[in-house]
Each structure stands twice: as C-alpha cells, then as structure tokens.
N, C-alpha and C positions, 0 to 999 in steps of 0.2 A: 708812825707806821701803822697801817691797818692790819686787822687780824689775817686777812688773806695774804698780805705781803709778808708777814712774819712766817706764816705757814710755808709759803713758797720759798723764802730764804732758808729756813731750816731744812725743808725738803731738799733744797739744792746742796746744802752742807752735807746732809746724809748721803745723797747721791754721789757727791764728789769723794767722800770717804770710801764708799763702796768701790767706786772706780779706781781710786788709788790702790786699795788693797787687791783688787782683781788684776790690775795692770802692772803694778810695781811692788806688790807686797811680798814677793817670793823671798826677799831677804829677811823678813820677820815672821813669816808664817807660810806653811805649805799651801800652794795655790788650790789644792783639792779641798782644803778646809774652808777656804773662802767661798769657793763655788758651791759646796754643800750647804753652807749657811745661807747664801744668797738664794738658793733654791726654795727656801722656806719663805713664803710671802709675808708672813707675820714678822719675821726677823728683818726683812728688807726695809721695813718702815722704821727700824731703830738705828741708832748710831753704832756702827760696829767698831770695836777696839781690839787691839792685839798687844799683849805684853809677854815676852819670852815664849812666843809660840802659842800662847793661850788666847783663845778668842772669846770675847764677851760683848755685851750689848748694853746701851744706855738709852734712857728716854730723852736725855739732853746731851748735846755734844760736850765731851770732857766732863761728864758727870759720873756719879756713882753707878756702877753696873746694876742692872735688874735681871732677874732670872739666873739661870746657870751659866757656867763657863765650860768650854770644851778644851781639854788638855791634849797635847800631841799624843800620837799613838805610842804606847809603851812597849817594852820588850816582850810583853805577853801578846802583842798584836791588837790590844784593845785601846779604846779611847776612854778616858775618865771624864765624867761629867760631874762637876762640882755644883752643888746647889747654891742658891742665893745666900747672902750673908746670914749666918746663924743656922743654916739648914744642914750643912754637911754634904756628904756624897749623894748624888742621885743615881750613881751606878757606873759600871764599866760595860761598854757595849762594843760590838764588833765592827759597826759601820758608822761613818760620819752621818748618814741619814738618820740612824737611830739616835745618835748623840744630839743632833740639833732638834729632833722631835722631842727629846727630853727637856731641852732648853725651852722650847715653846710651851710645853706643859707646865714648866716651873714659873712662867711669867705671872705676875699678879693679874687678877681679873680686870682691873681698871687700867692696865698698861696699854696705852694707845700709841700712835706714832710719835716719833721724836718731836719735841716742841721747844720753843725758845724759852730761855730763862736759866736759872740755876737750880741745883738740887733742892734748895730751900723752898722753891716755888711749887714743888710737887705736892 
C-alpha cells in the first residue's frame, strides 16, 4: 500500500466515524456535542470517540486519546474539559464551542491528522 493510499483509507475511516456519530450517535452522545466538535477543523482530522457521553479524539483509530475530553453538561450547566493524561482539568465552560476550543489548545504541537498504525508507532 502506498502512502497516499493509506492516508486515503485512514481519512475514509475517520470520515466514516464522524458520519456515524453525526447520523446515529444520539444513543451514545448528545448530537449537539458532535456538531460542536465537528465545527472545529482541527478536530475533524482526528478520529472521534465517545464513551459514556464523553467525547475524545485520537491520532489513530482505536488508539489512546490525545488532547482533552469533553464531558456532558453538568447540573451546574457547564461542560467539564479534562486535559490529556496526567494534566488534570482544563476547566469548566459554559458552551460547547468553548469546550472544544480548549481541546484544540490542549493538543500536542506535533498532532497531525489521523494516521495508520498503532499507538506504538507515534
């Protein structure tokens, strides 16, 4: 497989996951959360994941998350943004736009679009 073929296939996997979450994800995450994340061009390039209503992103499909994670809106009306592993909280914010902006800010400088391989390859 050539480099351009692997990039295309990974891009297709990422696009399919985004479509799945946008079209059918309402049983696992609030659709507004997915739409707000998708509005961030930088995040659209990463593999989106959801667990227990928490949205996160990976550089490789089914790999360790990079950057922060956005938790569902709490009773206080705010969204909690947890930082990358070992960082702790990035803060509580009022809007999803603010939440995903914090996620983008928390991504490593060398975090590019999703790529093929395993977490060990990073």
